[in-house]
C-alpha positions in Angstrom: -12.2 88.5 -26.0 -12.5 86.0 -28.7 -8.9 83.9 -29.5 -6.7 85.1 -32.5 -8.0 82.7 -34.9 -11.9 83.3 -34.4 -11.6 87.5 -34.6 -9.1 86.6 -38.3 -11.9 84.0 -39.6 -14.4 87.0 -38.8 -12.5 89.4 -39.8 -12.4 87.8 -43.3 -16.2 86.6 -43.0 -17.1 90.0 -42.6 -14.7 91.3 -45.7 -16.2 88.7 -47.5 -20.3 89.5 -46.9 -19.3 93.2 -47.9 -18.3 92.4 -51.1 -19.3 89.3 -51.7 -17.3 88.6 -54.4 -16.2 84.9 -53.6 -19.3 83.3 -52.7 -20.5 84.9 -55.4 -18.6 83.9 -58.3 -18.4 80.0 -55.9 -22.3 79.9 -56.2 -22.5 80.6 -59.7 -20.0 78.8 -61.1 -22.0 75.6 -58.7 -25.3 76.5 -59.9 -23.7 77.1 -63.8 -22.1 73.3 -63.6 -25.2 72.3 -62.3 -27.3 72.8 -64.4 -24.8 71.7 -67.4 -24.8 68.3 -65.5 -27.9 68.2 -66.3 -28.7 68.5 -69.5 -25.6 66.2 -70.6 -25.6 63.4 -67.9 -28.7 60.8 -69.4 -31.5 60.3 -66.6 -30.3 56.7 -66.7 -27.5 57.6 -64.7 -28.4 60.0 -62.4 -29.3 58.4 -59.4 -25.7 56.4 -59.8 -23.2 59.3 -60.3 -24.9 62.0 -58.6 -22.5 62.1 -56.1 -20.3 61.8 -57.3 -20.8 64.5 -59.8 -22.4 67.0 -56.7 -18.5 66.2 -54.9 -16.3 67.1 -58.1 -18.5 70.1 -58.4 -17.0 71.1 -55.0 -13.6 70.5 -56.0 -14.0 72.7 -58.3 -15.3 75.4 -56.2 -13.1 74.8 -53.9 -10.1 74.9 -56.4 -11.5 78.8 -57.3 -12.4 79.7 -53.6 -10.3 78.3 -50.6 -6.8 80.2 -51.3 -8.7 83.5 -52.4 -9.0 83.4 -48.4 -4.8 84.1 -48.2 -4.6 85.6 -51.9 -6.7 88.8 -50.9 -3.6 89.8 -48.4 -1.6 89.4 -51.2 -3.4 92.1 -53.5 -4.6 94.0 -50.2 -1.3 94.1 -49.5 -2.5 93.3 -45.9 -0.1 90.0 -46.0 3.1 92.4 -43.7 0.1 93.5 -41.0 -0.8 90.1 -40.4 3.2 89.1 -40.1 3.8 91.8 -37.3 0.7 91.3 -35.8 0.9 90.0 -32.2 -0.8 86.6 -33.4 1.0 83.0 -34.3 1.0 82.2 -37.5 -1.1 78.5 -36.6 -4.0 81.2 -35.2 -3.7 83.0 -38.8 -3.3 79.8 -40.2 -6.3 78.5 -38.2 -8.7 81.4 -39.1 -8.4 81.2 -42.5 -9.3 77.3 -42.4 -12.2 78.2 -40.2 -13.4 80.6 -43.1 -13.0 78.5 -46.1 -15.2 75.7 -44.0 -17.5 78.0 -43.3 -18.2 79.1 -46.5 -18.3 75.9 -48.0 -21.1 75.1 -45.5 -23.3 78.1 -47.2 -22.4 76.7 -50.6 -23.4 73.4 -49.5 -26.9 74.4 -47.9 -27.8 76.8 -51.4 -26.1 74.1 -53.7 -27.1 70.8 -52.4 -31.1 71.2 -52.3 -30.7 72.9 -56.3 -28.5 69.8 -57.5 -30.6 67.0 -55.9 -34.2 69.1 -57.0 -32.4 69.5 -60.9 -31.5 65.9 -60.8 -34.3 64.4 -59.4 -32.2 62.3 -56.8 -33.5 60.0 -53.9 -30.9 59.5 -50.9 -31.7 57.0 -48.7 -29.8 58.3 -45.8 -30.2 62.3 -46.5 -29.1 63.4 -43.4 -25.5 61.3 -42.9 -25.3 62.1 -46.7 -25.1 65.4 -46.0 -23.3 65.5 -42.5 -20.6 63.0 -45.2 -20.5 65.9 -47.4 -19.6 68.3 -44.7 -17.2 66.5 -43.3 -15.6 65.8 -47.0 -15.3 69.4 -47.5 -14.0 70.5 -44.1 -11.1 68.0 -44.9 -10.8 69.3 -48.3 -10.6 73.2 -46.6 -7.9 72.1 -44.2 -5.8 70.1 -46.7 -6.3 73.8 -49.4 -5.8 76.4 -46.6 -2.8 74.1 -45.8 -1.2 74.1 -49.2 -2.2 77.9 -50.2 -0.4 79.2 -48.0 2.9 77.8 -50.0 2.0 79.2 -53.2 0.8 82.5 -52.3 4.2 84.7 -53.2 4.4 82.7 -56.4 3.4 85.1 -59.6 1.5 82.0 -60.9 -0.3 80.9 -57.7 -3.7 80.5 -58.5 -3.3 77.9 -61.6 -0.7 76.6 -59.7 -2.2 75.6 -56.3 -4.1 72.7 -58.2 -1.3 71.2 -59.8 0.2 71.2 -56.4 -3.2 69.9 -54.7 -5.2 67.3 -56.8 -2.1 64.5 -56.2 -2.4 65.3 -52.3 -6.3 65.3 -52.1 -7.0 62.2 -53.6 -7.3 60.2 -50.7 -9.9 62.8 -49.6 -11.7 62.7 -52.7 -12.2 59.1 -53.1 -13.0 57.9 -49.7 -15.9 60.9 -50.0 -17.1 59.8 -53.2 -17.3 56.0 -51.4 -18.9 57.2 -48.0 -21.7 59.2 -50.4 -22.4 56.2 -52.5 -23.1 54.4 -50.2 -25.6 57.3 -48.0 -27.2 57.4 -51.2 -27.8 53.5 -52.0 -28.7 53.2 -48.4 -26.1 50.4 -47.6 -23.9 52.1 -45.2 -22.3 49.4 -43.4 -18.8 49.7 -43.6 -18.9 53.6 -44.0 -16.8 53.9 -41.2 -13.4 52.9 -43.1 -13.4 55.7 -45.4 -15.0 58.2 -43.0 -11.9 57.4 -40.6 -9.5 58.0 -43.6 -10.9 60.6 -44.5 -10.2 62.6 -40.9 -7.3 60.8 -40.4 -5.8 62.8 -43.5 -7.7 65.5 -42.7 -5.6 65.2 -38.8 -2.2 64.6 -40.3 -2.3 67.6 -42.4 -3.4 69.8 -39.9 -0.9 69.3 -37.9 2.2 69.4 -40.3 0.7 72.7 -41.0 0.5 74.3 -37.6 4.1 72.6 -37.4 5.2 74.0 -39.7 3.2 77.5 -40.4 6.5 79.0 -38.3 8.7 78.9 -41.3 6.0 78.3 -44.6 3.9 81.8 -43.3 6.0 84.4 -42.1 9.3 83.7 -43.9 
């Protein structure tokens, strides 16, 4: 028997793969943005700022997609059913986080090769680059999922979430960009410091989210 949080994540993934509404929008937005960046950024600067632009794309895509896991429950009027189900709120939150992380990982598999090819980037440590990007996106997903549950009942939830999220995710954004640039140049001495900050930040947010989930989500 699967743990409850895995069942919730699997349920959301099945719904998404059937409708493809969220992931299609995210992929389309990412590819269009990549093309726009490719024709507006001078070739001479592509190598130096390419990693930052890629991370910027994932930030905007995350803002579009991460909250959908909760907003869909409100739109389909299944939120009350989740509350009545014999599932702890922390399991619901964990399932939504796993769903968002899987969705963003699939996005990486599509967007990163296209972006690197369009910008003709040369990455000194490609595997480490992809690992850092995945770690940053996982921390981003944890943060956004933790905040999304706070605004799901707001009338302007899709507009309010970015306003709340940007100040909170700044440590993840800055540390991930710093680490990504190190993997591109190949100078990875000291890369552990920004990665530790990303992991620590995600763990703290995750702990706070789980401790308060019963009060926030079930209100």
